[in-house]
Steps between C-alpha positions, in 0.01 A plus 500: 500500500214736411547700183510880525156658482414770249501846656132558428408168665700573812326837526157333478557293813313764698161340553163665457300618800136389485211692655127463447187646654150366436619319187241297312410350162139437403388281211156452338397246766637674806821588677814303426651656812447821691616711792867393481738711710876453521820690569815301416858625483734436203640148509205364698362148465124545444268198506148508352300237686140388465282217368504407134276732297519784751682737265862425591622499140294812423670682787842387377424623146357827630808579710726432200306732269341227293141538619320831547369560850147632541514617862761661721856567395850354535859604448776265383855629484382861503253445215132545577229260394287506295638816337855372433439136408758503220778619730407234756509227234847607395638477853338167592553146375265201490626160603265203461140618448273231347339619179729803475866390507474126431820338374508305174543131601683405180767771529821438692631696795768660282246604236279667761796686650636619165157615386439700819846658488443601137161652576640684801786643295267598216211650696630556850825683432593831348509559125870583523572153634377342177793659310772357724730228362345155487760360738412759764128428468562125523715544810230707668234239420717223646557705814128563540417131453766376742400752765129414466568126522718553806235705680226249410718210617470304175808287426472436128786250499312281750200459268456166318623641166653819627387814319346280228240361743145566381260675735268199503780294657553738794373447852244743642758688709737521203223651286439757774871586516520533119196730487646717774837512322332609175329786685824603671682534165309826455628627838157594640460705816206277597471128425149349493447124539164322485418164664831488683428190707265318261570125477827529692609264774576656841873479426468660156267764643766596751759519220269720290448747785873498573564597136244783509628618838853516359380705202328743737810527720699576185286812451212398271149524644317165471123461466390136526159331494478205737268296719728498806703821542829489693517667839744771389292621203272803468166327451215625280180299540235484227257278689126586492516581872707806411226655289311803641237430763130524420472808722765685299327807343663453160413130498142574604465761224621252235259235626212751489585601143512137392157436656355806327635379165342160561164661589506705178560191284199388286287221641483314169779309338659573164233302313212668680441202732347577836745481788460209743316587825718578797534257787205541733291696245125443483389240244170423335305190613593320179866572553474386860327179398763419239789580732700200623444363848672712761438829322219598741334383818707261709758478226545876519684452826749283318540767234559757770772284650653442157493871426662576834769239445555618143531860611730409785728294277470724193571825680817356643626415152369806314790729586756234411335431161475870420861551614627214282290607199631853526858375510456281191325778307769751589778266383311432178465871428858590592738553208792263478796730559 
């Protein structure tokens, strides 16, 4: 039988509505993601889909107030981004996010749960609650833990050593359930989960989505990064094909500014060395004579073909490389909240 929930936790079961318009994050090497639009009701199951390196984790961190957006705006639970990032962080919880909420492999399940309950009581509750009798605080912590485990579907008694099982001895799905339970202890209005279906078998993947769907049906909005979104989810795609078209005025203006900056750059390197001649530039007879075979004459046709092939292949990968570089830079610059 489920233990009674604290009054404040029961009140927090109202999920957070999520809206965004033209949302984007740009790093030093380009856009991590851009032009994201969404309108999801409280208690929705939202899936962030896209190829690896396309800014999925950046979008998850941005919508939970842990990464500052640089374009557009969003609203999570009535709090506007980027102006009210602190309020959004307080109302959202992070499940498994590699590099941000990694579990300690040597600690046991019980130690992780007790630590999170203690931190939630110390920093997530009211100051008045800290002066209640110890028995009342302990009872509330137990109720929070049992409720979170129940919603995450983690049966502690079925683990190899029960609550004393170390994290390193858990299966992948059990680690996911434990991370979700730890986030739910804080009673967030929005639960964020990264790499939901990573390294899961089809059966475990179905169980993971069933767990998240149940949490959403219980009232908490769920935001999950995945490679294959379920059919009943609100899908946000971060793929490069969703970036603005080349004929978009704003995009064209940015490209023009970047070209102007490149034209204004000095022709010599940092040590005063002369820049290498551009492809197809005129060369002196001595340079032409010392050039390898194929650089001119009949070989020039081969160079033309190579240049065409290189441009054709390179241009197709340029956007993806810039997209991935922007995502990595943005994550590196984001503060660990």
